[in-house]
Every structure is written in C-alpha cells, then in structure tokens.
N, C-alpha and C positions, 0 to 999 in steps of 0.2 A: 490434365485437369488440375486446377489450383486447389490446394487443401484449405479447408475452412477450419479456423480455430475459434473456440468460444472464449470470451473474456467477461469477467465480472466488472461492471462499471460502478463507480461510486464517486461521491463528492468529497473534496478536501478543500477547505477554505473557499467554498463557492465555485471551485473549478472541477471539471470532470476528468477523472483518471480511470484506468482499467488495468487489471492484471489477468494473466492467463488463468482461466477457471480451474485448470489442473493443479494450481498451487493452493487453491482454497480448500481448507478442511471443513470450515463451518462459518456461519455468521451468527453472532450472539449479541444480546443487548448489553448495555453498560454494566460493568462490574468494577467496583472501586478497587484499585490496585493497592498492594502493600508496597510502600516506598522502600527503596534500597539505597544504602549510602554510596556516595562517590560515583554517581552515574551521570551521564550527559543529560542536558536539559530536555532532550526529546524522549528519554526513557522515563516513563511514568511510574515504573515499579514492576511488580509481578502479579499475575492473577492465577488463581487455582482453577484449572479446567479438569474436573473429574480426577483429581489427584496429580495432575501434571502441572508443574509450575512453569508458566510462560512469561517471558518479558513482554510488557505492554509498551508499544511505541506510539508516540504522538506523531502520526505520519505528516501532519502539517509542519510541525517543528523540524522533523527530519529533512523535509524538502525545503526548508528555509522560508516557509510561509507563516502567516499569522495563525496561531493556534486557535481552534474553535472554542466557543464556550461549551464546556462539558455539562450535559444535562441527562436526565433519565432516558431520553430517546437517542442518545449517542450510540453508535454502533461499533462493534469490534469485529473485524474480519480476522479469523484465525487462518494463517497461511503457513505453508511449509516450504522452506527454501533450503536446498542442500542438506536434507535430513534434520533441519532445525525448525521447530514450530515457534511462531511468534504471533502476538496479538497486535493488530494495527487499528488504532483509533481513527475513525473517519466520521464525517458529518452524517452521511446517509449512504445507503446502497441503492443504486438505481435499477439496473436490470442486467440481463445477460445478452451480450451482442456477439454475433458471428461475423468474423472478418477473414478475408484472405490477404495474402501478401500484397496483392494489387490495391487493396483498400488503404494500405498504410504508406506513409511518406516518412523519410528520415527527418528528424528535427534539425533546425539550423544550429550551428555550434554557438550557443550563447552561454555556455557554462564557464565556470571559473578555471579556464585553462584545461578543460576536460576532466577536472578533478571529480566532479559529481555528475556522471553520466547516468542519471536515474531514468530519464525518459528515452526509450528506445525507438519510439515511432509516434507519429501523429496521424489522426484520422478524423473525418467529420461524419457524424451520424445524425440524421434529421436536423441538419444545420448547426449542430453543436460540436465544437472542437473537443476531442478526447485525446488525452495523453496516455500512451501505453507505457506503463511503469515497469522498469526492470528491477525486481526486488533484490537481485544479487548484489549490485553495488550499494543499493540503499540500506541493506542489512549487513554489509561487510563487517562492521564493528561488532555486531552481535555474534557473527560466525567466528570471528577471531577470538572473542572472549570465551566462546563455548569450547 
C-alpha cells in the first residue's frame, strides 16, 4: 500500500508550491520584521514569535522569483527544518493536500547546474501544477549561519 503524505499548499508569486505539513509549526498573519545588517536580499529580518527570534525569509526572492507586494494580508508560514525554525513569507496559504509517491513526478533539470534544487517533485491537483518544495536546500544558508 502506498503511503499518503499531507502537504501544505501555498502561493508564491502567483505560482502554487507545497511543503510537507510535518515541517509546518504554524501559519500567522503579517508581522513587520526587524531588519538585520549585512543579510542577503531574501532575508527580511527577524520576527518575535512568543519570545523566539525567527529569521523571516521572502520565499519568492529566495526562489529567484519576483517578490510580492507585502500587505496586511500577507502570510507567514513558520516552518522547522533540521531543528531550526524560520518564517516564510508567502502570498497566501491554499489548503492541505494528500499525495502519494505515485502522484508526484521528478522535475526536469532546469536549474543552474543543479545548484538550486529547491523543487523535489511536481504534481497536478485539480488541473493546477504544484511544485513540492524541499526546504533543506532552500534554507541551507540559514542552517549554516545558525
């Protein structure tokens, strides 16, 4: 029997992405970050989440996409990868989808020499392409800094 895994789907720059729901700690509304000096353009600063200081990542900028206009309805997904919590700025959260390995296809190699392998799989749900995001490589810089 094929195991089903639940994913949290969301939009970034008008495109649909998803992460394993097991990585998601919570979803929260927009919180203005405190800027930190000498950080990459995709790091917006840090936010205070009940006394825990989390880096806030503009996921669109991290993925090399056009950054969304930030407004009061912007959403932050608080995720935990390799024992490190981080806030991910996204356009909106869509829903939870259940997928099996048979539902997913490997993405074609269209990356910059394999340097940024952020998308681990592709799937189609209700006629919409969804990119399954691998947060490990996408957040490698934050993990090294920690």
